[in-house]
N, C-alpha and C positions, 0 to 999 in steps of 0.2 A: 496536408493535414494541419489544422489549427489546434494548438494546445493552449488552454487558458489556466494560469496559475493563480490560485486564491490563497492569501495568507501571508505568512512570514516573509518579509522582503529580502533579508539577508540570505536565508536558506533558499528562497526562490531563485536567486541569481545563480547559485550553484546547480540547482536542478535545471535551470534554463540552459546553462552551458552544456550539460550532457545532452539535453534534447536537441540543441542546435547541431550536434554532431550526427544526428540521425537524418539521413537523406530524405526520408519520407515526411519530415516535419517542415512545413513551409512557413509557419508562423508560430512564434511563442509570444503570448500576450500576458502581461502582468495586469491584474485587476485588483485595485485597492478597495477596501471597504469604504463605502460612502460616508460612514459615521466615524471612521478611525483615521485621524491624520497620521498617526505613527506607522500605519501600514501602507501609506502612500509611497509611490515611487517617483523618482525624478526622471523626466524624459532624457534619453541619451544626449539630445542636442541642447538641453538646458544647462544653466550654470548650477553649481552645487556639487553634491556627492557624485562620484565618478563610477560607481559600480556598473551601471548599465552602459555608460559610454565605453568603459573598458570591455564589457561583454561584446558590444557591437564591433569594436576594433579587433578583439580577439577572433571573432567570427571571420572577419576579413582576412586575418593572417592565416587562419586555418582553411580558407577557401570555402566557408560555409555560406550558403545563400539564404539561410533561414532569416526571416524578417523578425526583428524584435520590436514589439509595440507595447505601449502602456495606456491604460484607461483608468479613469476614476469614476466611471458610471457603468451601470450594469449592461448598457448597450454593447459594451465590449465583449459580452458573451456571445453575441450574434455570430453564427457560423462555426461555433466551436465543435470540434469532433470529440475531444477529450477535455474534461475539466478535472484539475487536481486540487483537492482541498488540502493545503499544507498545514503543518502545525502552527498555531498562533504564536505571536511574539512571546518569547520567554517561557513557553510551555515545558521545555526540557528541564527547567529548574523546579517544577512542581513535584512533590512527592505524594500529594493527596490525589487519589483517583477522582474524587468529587470535583476537585479544582480543575483537573484536566477535562472532565465532562463539561463543566460549566463554561470554560473558555472556548472549547471546541464548538459546542452547540451555539454559543453566542456568535462565533464567526460564521458558522454555516447558515444561521438564521438570516444573516444580512444578505445572503445571495440566493435564497430559495426562490423568491418571487421572480428575480431576474432569470434564473435558470428556466423556470416555468414559461416565461414569456419569450426568451430569446434562444434557448438551447435545450429544448425539451427532449431532443433525440440524442444528446451527447452522452457519452460514457463518463461516469463520475468515479474518480479514484479517490478514496478517502485515506489520506496519509496522516490526518490529525488523530491524536490518541484520546480515548480508546477507540480504535478504528471500527470495530463491529458495533459498538454502541452508537457511534455517530452515523454509521451506514444505515443502521436500523431506523434511526430518527429521520434521516433524509428519505428513506424509502417511504415511511409513513407520511412525510410531508409532500413528497413529489409523486408518489404512486407509480414509480418506475422500477423495473427490475435491474436496470443497467447501472447498478451501484456496486463497486468493488472495494472491499476493505483491504488495506495494506498493513495489517498489524502483525503478520507472521514472519516477516523477513528475518528479524533478529534470531528467532528460534531456529528457523531452517538453516540460517548461516552458521549458527553455533553448532548445530548437529553435524553439518557438513565438515566443519573444521575439526571437530572432536574426532570424528571417524577417521579423517585423513591423518591426524596426529597419532592416534592410537594404533592404526594399522601401518603407519609410515608409508603412505602413498600420496600422490598428487591429488589435490582437491578436484582437478579436472576429471578424475575417474570416479568421483563420488556422486551417487544419486541418493538423496535423503528426503524423507517425508515426515512431516509433523501435522497434527490436527490440533484444534484447540479453540479457546475463547479469548476474551480480553484478560481473563484471570488465570487460565490454566493452559498448559501446553503438554501434549502427549506425543512423544516420538513413536513411530510405527516401525520397529526394527525389521519386521518381515518384508517391508517394502524398501529397505535401504540396501544399496548395492555398491560394490566396488568393481566398476567396469563389467557389470552384469552378474558378478558373483555375490550371493547373499552374504551379509556380514556374519551370519551364524557359522559360516565355514571358515571365517578368519578370526573370530573372537569367541571367547568362552561365554557361556550363559551368564556367569557372574560379571564379566567385563561389560556385557551388553546391558545388564541391569544397572551397573554403575554409570554407564554412558547415558542411559535414559534419565536417571536421577539427576545427573549433572545438567542436562538440558532443561528438565522441569524446574530446576531451581532458578532459571532465568525469569520465571514468572512469579508473581505478577510484575509487569513492567509498564511504565507510563508511555514510553515512546521508543522507537528504534534509535540506534545511533545514527548520526547524520549521514555518513557515507553508506551505511547499510540501507537506509531508507531511500537515498538517492538511487542506488543500484536497483532496488526493488521497483521503484517508479519507472526507471528506464526500461527494465525488462518487460513490464506489463505494457507500457506504451508501445514499445517495439513490436510486441506480440500482436497488439490490436492493429497497428499500422500496416503490418505485413501479412495479416491474416494467417498467422503461423499455426493456429490451433494447438498451442502448447498446453500441457497439463501443469498447473502451478497451484500451490496451496495458498489460497487467498480467502478473504472474508466474503462469504457467499450466502445468499438466503437459502436456508435449508428447512424443509418441512418434515416434521416427524409427528405423524398422527394429525391432530388438530392444531399443533403448535408450529409456528414458523419463526425462526430466529436467524441471525447472522452468526456464522461460525467459520473458522479457518479450516477449510476442507479442500481436497484436490479437485480442481475444476478445469474444464477445457475452455481456453480463451482464444478468441479470434477477432475478426473485424467487427462482429456484432456484440463484443463483450463476452460475458460468460454464456456459453451455449449448452453445456452439460456439466453435471456433477458426476464425478467418477465414482462408481460403487466400490466399496472396500469389503474385503473379507476380514472381519475382526475376530479376535479371540473373545472368549466369554468375559475376561477381565476388561478388555478394551471396549466391548459392547456396553458394559456397565459404566465405564468412564465416559463414553459418548452420551449415554442417557443423563449422566450427571452434568455434562456440558450443556445439553439442551435445557435441562431444568434450571440451572443457574442463569443461563443467558435469557431464558424466558422471563424470569423474575427481574433481571437487570434491565432488559430492553423494553419491558412494558412501561 
C-alpha cells in the first residue's frame, strides 16, 4: 500500500514514522506543494536537513522495509492508495477559524488537479483543520465520496480519558462515542461502555451531565493535538489497509432530507473507505442537537 502525505513537513515525518511500522504499508511518499518552497522536503540521500535520512535509518534499525520517497511534482500521487492532507505549516498557532479555513483550502487546492489525474481512486484523509469544512470542499472539487475527515479524534480521546478517570478503570476497557461538526461536539452517553457495561450503571445522572459538558467545552477547536492526530491517522490507515470494517466516528458525508453535509458520525471503514453510516437511536434532545449540527454545517460548508 502506498501512502502519500501532503502538507506540513515536520509533522509529516512523525506521521511517516508511525506508518512505516505498519507492515501493510510498502511506501510512504512525501509530496511538496509545487508553489511552496517551505513545504518541500530534502531527499534522504541529499545534503542538508537530516529528518528524512534519520527516518530511513530508523526504519532500518526497526527492520521496517517501508520505502520512503519524496516528490516535488504531482506525478508522485500516481499509485497512491491513501492520501493524507496534513495541517499546513504553522496552522496550530492560528486562533481564527477563518485563518485555518484559508490556509487549509489553499493547501488542498494545490493538489486537487493532481489527485484527479493520478489518484482518482485513492482514499483521502483530511487531517487539516477544520476537517469537515475541508472535506466538503474537496468533495465538491473532486466529486468523490471517499473523503474522510479526521476532526473528531481529540473529542473522542478526551471523552475516553474522562470516563476512565472518573470511573477509575483502564482506558483499554472504555468504548466512547461522540458526534459533531467542526464547531460542536456531543457525547452520546447511551453508547459509552466500560467493558460492555453502560456508564449509566457506574455513574450518576448528574456525573454524566458534567462529563458531557466537560467534553463539549473542548469545542470549538482548530486542530487536534499532534500525538492525538497522529494516532487517529494511523488507526484509520490501518483499518483501510487490513479491511477491518471498524466502526469509528469520523467526518462523513451525511444526507438529511435534501441537505448533504460532512459531520462526525460513526461509520464503518474498510478497504473501500467508508462503506456504511451506522444508524443511531437518539433521544429527543439529541435529535434536536443533530438537526442543529446539520443546519450549522450546511450554512458553513456551502
